[in-house]
C-alpha positions in Angstrom: 193.8 62.2 -179.3 191.8 59.4 -180.8 188.4 58.3 -179.5 189.6 55.0 -178.0 192.3 56.8 -175.9 189.8 59.4 -174.8 187.2 56.8 -173.9 189.8 54.9 -171.9 190.8 58.0 -170.0 187.2 58.7 -169.1 186.6 55.1 -168.0 189.7 55.2 -165.7 188.6 58.5 -164.2 185.1 57.2 -163.6 186.3 54.1 -161.9 188.7 56.1 -159.7 185.8 58.4 -158.7 183.3 55.6 -158.1 185.8 53.7 -155.9 186.1 56.7 -153.6 182.3 57.1 -153.2 180.1 55.6 -150.5 178.1 52.7 -151.9 174.8 54.6 -152.1 176.5 57.4 -154.0 178.1 54.9 -156.4 174.7 53.4 -157.0 173.4 56.9 -157.9 176.3 57.2 -160.5 175.2 53.8 -161.9 171.6 54.9 -162.1 172.6 58.1 -163.9 174.8 56.1 -166.3 172.0 53.7 -167.1 169.7 56.7 -167.8 172.3 58.2 -170.2 172.7 54.8 -171.8 168.9 54.6 -172.3 168.8 58.1 -173.9 171.7 57.2 -176.2 169.9 54.0 -177.3 166.7 55.9 -178.0 168.6 58.6 -180.0 170.5 55.9 -182.0 167.2 54.3 -182.9 166.0 57.7 -184.3 162.8 57.3 -182.3 160.9 60.4 -183.6 157.9 59.7 -181.3 160.3 59.9 -178.2 161.6 63.2 -179.4 158.2 64.6 -180.1 157.0 63.5 -176.7 160.1 65.1 -175.1 159.2 68.4 -176.9 155.7 68.3 -175.6 156.9 67.7 -172.0 159.4 70.5 -172.3 156.8 72.9 -173.6 154.4 71.9 -170.8 157.0 72.2 -168.0 158.2 75.6 -169.3 155.0 77.4 -168.3 154.8 79.5 -165.1 151.8 77.5 -164.0 153.7 74.2 -164.3 156.7 75.7 -162.4 154.4 76.8 -159.5 152.8 73.4 -159.4 156.2 71.7 -159.4 157.4 74.0 -156.5 154.2 73.1 -154.6 154.8 69.4 -155.1 158.4 69.7 -154.1 157.4 71.6 -150.9 154.9 68.9 -150.0 157.5 66.2 -150.6 160.0 67.9 -148.4 157.4 68.3 -145.7 156.6 64.6 -145.8 160.3 63.8 -145.6 160.7 66.1 -142.5 157.9 64.3 -140.6 159.0 60.8 -141.7 156.2 60.0 -144.1 158.5 59.3 -147.1 160.2 56.1 -147.9 163.3 55.6 -150.1 162.8 54.2 -153.6 164.4 51.0 -154.6 165.2 50.0 -158.2 165.8 46.7 -160.0 168.9 46.3 -162.2 166.8 47.1 -165.3 165.7 50.4 -163.7 162.2 49.4 -162.7 160.9 50.6 -159.4 160.7 47.7 -156.8 157.5 47.4 -154.8 157.7 48.1 -151.2 
């Protein structure tokens, strides 16, 4: 199967899935697709600095200390959500976080 036919099949499947989702979930699919698009663009540019920065973050986050800290932060965030102290985040079309 050639790439064009495969791409069309994937496109039709995505459209079918997104049409069945509630609007907020469809927005999440769009956000994720934009994230993937950004990654692909960076990879296509051959941005070595981006790759090196990724490797540094991966190494940092792989430590046990980092994992404990991330778990602590996640627990704190969940506690804030439970008591109503958290607000939903809003994003502009370009992916920037909107104030508010």
